[in-house]
C-alpha positions, 0 to 999 in steps of 0.5 A: 499499499505504499504507493498511495496518495493520500486525500484526507484525514478522518478522526486520524485515519489517512484516507488514500487512493492507490496509484492504480485507482484511475484505471477503474475511471478509464474503465467506467469512461469506456463502459458508459461512453463507448459501450453505453453509446453515451459518447464524451457525455456518458464517459463523464455520467460513468466516472461520476457514478463510479465515484459516487459508488466509491463514497459507498465503498469508503463508507463500508471501510469507514464502518469498520475503522470506527468499531475498531477505534471503538474497541482501541484497535488503531486504524492505520488507514483506509485505501481505495484500490480499483477493486474495492477498499482496505481498511488497514487495522494494526491487529484483529482482535482475538475476542470473538465478540470485538472482531464480529462487531468490527467485521459486520460494522462495514456490511450495517453501513451498506444496510444504512445506505439502502435504507437511506436510499430507500427513503429518498426514492419514496420522497422522490418518486423514483424507481429503485430499478430492482426488477432490472439491470442497473444500467445508466442508460435507457435504450435511447441512449439518454442519461436519466438521474433515476438510472444513476440512482438505481446503478448505485443502489443496486451496486451497494447491495451487491457490495453488501451481499458480496462482503457476507459470503463467508469467506476469508478475507471477506466480512462474512468469514471474519464474522463466521471465524468469531462465532466459532470462535466462541466454541473453538480456539482461535486457531481452531476457528480459523483453520475451519473457516478458512477451509470452508472458505476455500471450498466455497473459492473452488466451487466458484472457480469451477462454476466460472470455468464451466461458464467461461466467466473470467470475473467469478474465476478472479473472485474464486482466486482472490477468496482462495488466496485470502483464506489460504493467507489467513490460515498461514497467519494464524499458524505463524502466530500460534507458532510464535506465542509458544516462544519467549523473547527471553529464549532467543533474543540476541545478546553480544550487540555492541554499545555505544554511549549517548556521549560519544561523537557520531564519528567515533560511533560510526568507527565502532560500528564499521567494526562489527557485523550489526546493523543496529546499536543500543545507545546507553547513558550510564547504565540506562537505556536511551534508545536504539540507532541503526547503521543507516541513521548513523550514516545519516547523522555524519551530514551534519555539519558540526564535527562534535555531535554526540549520539545523545543530542541525535532525534532517534527513531522511537521504537517500542521496547520488548520485555523478556517475558513477551513472546515472539508474536507480540514482537513480530506484531510490533515491528509490523505495526511500526515497520521495524526490523529490530527492537531492543529488549529491555529489563528494568531500564537495562538493554538486554539484547534485540529481536530482529526479523532475521531471528523470528524468521529463523524460529519460524524455520525451525518450529515449522520443521519440528513443531514439537520440539523447537530448538532454540538457539543459545546466545552468547554472553553479553558484550560491550564496545566503549566508544 
């Protein structure tokens, strides 16, 4: 989602559009202007209708996001893509009730939109067009406001129905998993819901192939891959939750002192294979600085700048009793590759992405008896 442009912010949630978003507008212009024989006017109206439709998609994602914020789950951003929208939450609650409420909030937004449009249609005497295909153009090629209204209304119902399919990564899959989790373990509920989602995806794919329908084949592939990723994600989280930080953290990381100049610190860093270095003052941990940050600090004109004066990147810290699933979550949330392990204000070592990957390789090959590496003793390099 890095290739996205921010439009505005709602309740601390960045609303973004992916750089590929204009593709759906080009499709709309072609579909309504050329295929719909509407010409330039039809292309403009088609783009307008699609933009209204994506306002509905945005409201759907805001439903999820506001429900997540209610349960103190941080929402990083909402990204609008040509195929829909994605609300990026920092985590999915393992509390079944909370997950269900967050998942159902999106479809509830579509229901409220449908009810509002029904009220508007009754007041304005508009036909909702439920008995015919949602076309913006009549046989004469003329554009009618009522037809645009029909198109948006029926498309909203399609979005609602599609998201209620009980398969990951759709809302229905998460709602189904939450209901199962009231009786099963979270991991088991995920495996069951994921397997059902994959089964539905296979049926959709076969149906699409028999009818030569590429759209249904694409949807089937989307659901199958989403269900597979969810099952794998939960398995990884379950494996990492069994391993404590105290068992695997990297020790022997060279210390840098807060009163050392950047040049001296860089000279010391060059002598080691490490990419992150703890900065301490006395015996207390001050922060963690990366090799790249040291290089950037060398660009400061002053030659006597010391590490304690630098604005080091703020990083969360880990405790010895934390498990690796928490470490992985924090690194993903803050887009970091390493986290410091602290005990009573004293730096103990690092947990890095490399450590987590090594643990996963070991535990996945020998899940019943994971081999945990023994770490070398603590060491310091004075700078």
